[in-house]
C-alpha positions as CSV (number, residue, x, y, z in Angstrom):
1,X,-4.2,-0.3,0.3
2,X,-3.5,3.3,-0.9
3,X,-7.1,4.2,0.3
4,X,-6.6,2.8,3.6
5,X,-3.5,4.8,4.2
6,X,-4.9,7.8,3.4
7,X,-7.7,7.0,5.8
8,X,-5.0,6.5,8.7
9,X,-3.1,9.6,7.6
10,X,-6.5,11.6,7.8
11,X,-7.2,10.1,11.3
12,X,-3.5,11.1,12.4
13,X,-4.0,14.4,11.3
14,X,-7.5,14.7,12.9
15,X,-6.2,13.4,16.3
16,X,-3.3,16.2,16.0
17,X,-5.4,19.1,15.4
18,X,-7.9,18.2,18.0
19,X,-5.1,17.6,20.5
20,X,-3.8,21.0,19.7
21,X,-6.8,22.7,20.0
22,X,-7.4,21.3,23.1
23,X,-4.1,22.5,24.4
24,X,-4.8,25.7,23.2
25,X,-8.3,25.9,24.9
26,X,-6.9,24.6,28.2
27,X,-4.2,27.2,28.3
28,X,-6.3,30.1,27.2
29,X,-8.7,28.9,29.8
30,X,-6.1,28.7,32.6
31,X,-4.6,32.2,31.5
32,X,-8.1,34.2,31.0
33,X,-10.8,32.2,32.1
34,X,-12.7,31.9,28.5
35,X,-12.0,30.7,25.2
36,X,-14.0,31.3,22.2
37,X,-14.0,30.6,18.6
38,X,-12.5,33.9,17.8
39,X,-9.8,33.3,20.1
40,X,-8.7,30.2,18.5
41,X,-9.0,31.9,15.1
42,X,-6.3,34.3,16.7
43,X,-4.1,31.2,17.5
44,X,-3.9,30.6,13.9
45,X,-6.9,27.7,13.6
46,X,-8.8,28.0,10.6
47,X,-12.6,28.3,10.6
48,X,-12.9,24.9,8.9
49,X,-10.9,23.4,11.5
50,X,-12.8,24.9,14.4
51,X,-16.1,23.9,12.8
52,X,-15.0,20.3,12.5
53,X,-13.0,19.7,15.6
54,X,-14.4,22.1,18.4
55,X,-16.9,19.8,20.0
56,X,-14.0,16.9,20.2
57,X,-11.5,19.4,21.4
58,X,-14.0,20.6,24.1
59,X,-14.6,17.1,25.4
60,X,-10.8,16.5,25.5
61,X,-10.4,19.7,27.4
62,X,-13.1,18.5,30.0
63,X,-11.5,15.1,30.5
64,X,-7.9,16.7,30.7
65,X,-9.0,19.7,32.7
66,X,-12.0,18.9,34.7
67,X,-14.3,21.7,36.2
68,X,-13.4,22.1,39.9
69,X,-17.0,23.2,40.3
70,X,-18.7,20.3,39.1
71,X,-16.6,17.7,40.8
72,X,-18.7,15.3,42.7
73,X,-18.1,15.4,46.5
74,X,-17.5,12.6,48.6
Protein backbone atom coordinates (compact mmCIF):
# COMPACT_ATOMS: atom_id res chain seq x y z
CA UNK A 1 0.00 0.00 0.00
CA UNK A 2 2.73 2.49 0.95
CA UNK A 3 4.75 1.57 -2.14
CA UNK A 4 1.69 2.19 -4.34
CA UNK A 5 1.20 5.62 -2.77
CA UNK A 6 4.85 6.45 -3.44
CA UNK A 7 4.44 5.50 -7.10
CA UNK A 8 1.31 7.64 -7.43
CA UNK A 9 3.02 10.57 -5.72
CA UNK A 10 6.06 10.20 -7.97
CA UNK A 11 3.85 10.14 -11.07
CA UNK A 12 2.00 13.26 -9.91
CA UNK A 13 5.28 15.08 -9.25
CA UNK A 14 6.60 14.05 -12.67
CA UNK A 15 3.44 15.29 -14.39
CA UNK A 16 3.70 18.57 -12.51
CA UNK A 17 7.34 19.12 -13.54
CA UNK A 18 6.59 18.21 -17.16
CA UNK A 19 3.62 20.59 -17.25
CA UNK A 20 5.62 23.45 -15.69
CA UNK A 21 8.52 22.84 -18.06
CA UNK A 22 6.23 22.70 -21.10
CA UNK A 23 4.61 25.98 -20.06
CA UNK A 24 8.04 27.59 -19.58
CA UNK A 25 9.22 26.34 -23.00
CA UNK A 26 6.07 27.59 -24.75
CA UNK A 27 6.25 31.00 -23.08
CA UNK A 28 9.94 31.36 -23.97
CA UNK A 29 9.22 30.29 -27.56
CA UNK A 30 6.41 32.86 -27.80
CA UNK A 31 8.62 35.62 -26.40
CA UNK A 32 12.02 34.88 -27.97
CA UNK A 33 11.43 32.23 -30.63
CA UNK A 34 13.75 29.71 -28.96
CA UNK A 35 14.27 27.81 -25.73
CA UNK A 36 17.38 25.88 -24.78
CA UNK A 37 18.39 23.81 -21.80
CA UNK A 38 20.31 26.78 -20.44
CA UNK A 39 17.18 28.92 -20.62
CA UNK A 40 15.39 26.33 -18.51
CA UNK A 41 18.30 26.34 -16.03
CA UNK A 42 17.93 30.11 -15.78
CA UNK A 43 14.22 29.57 -15.04
CA UNK A 44 15.11 27.39 -12.05
CA UNK A 45 14.85 23.85 -13.44
CA UNK A 46 17.56 21.48 -12.25
CA UNK A 47 19.80 19.68 -14.73
CA UNK A 48 18.40 16.40 -13.42
CA UNK A 49 14.81 17.46 -14.12
CA UNK A 50 15.76 18.79 -17.54
CA UNK A 51 17.53 15.55 -18.44
CA UNK A 52 14.59 13.43 -17.30
CA UNK A 53 11.68 15.53 -18.52
CA UNK A 54 12.88 17.57 -21.53
CA UNK A 55 11.61 15.06 -24.15
CA UNK A 56 8.15 14.78 -22.56
CA UNK A 57 7.87 18.54 -22.09
CA UNK A 58 8.81 19.19 -25.73
CA UNK A 59 6.19 16.70 -26.93
CA UNK A 60 3.59 18.40 -24.74
CA UNK A 61 4.55 21.78 -26.21
CA UNK A 62 4.08 20.36 -29.72
CA UNK A 63 0.57 19.24 -28.78
CA UNK A 64 -0.38 22.49 -27.06
CA UNK A 65 1.42 24.83 -29.45
CA UNK A 66 1.50 23.37 -32.97
CA UNK A 67 4.09 24.76 -35.32
CA UNK A 68 2.18 26.82 -37.93
CA UNK A 69 4.71 25.85 -40.64
CA UNK A 70 4.10 22.13 -40.07
CA UNK A 71 0.30 22.22 -40.19
CA UNK A 72 -1.10 20.28 -43.09
CA UNK A 73 -2.93 22.12 -45.81
CA UNK A 74 -6.49 21.15 -46.66
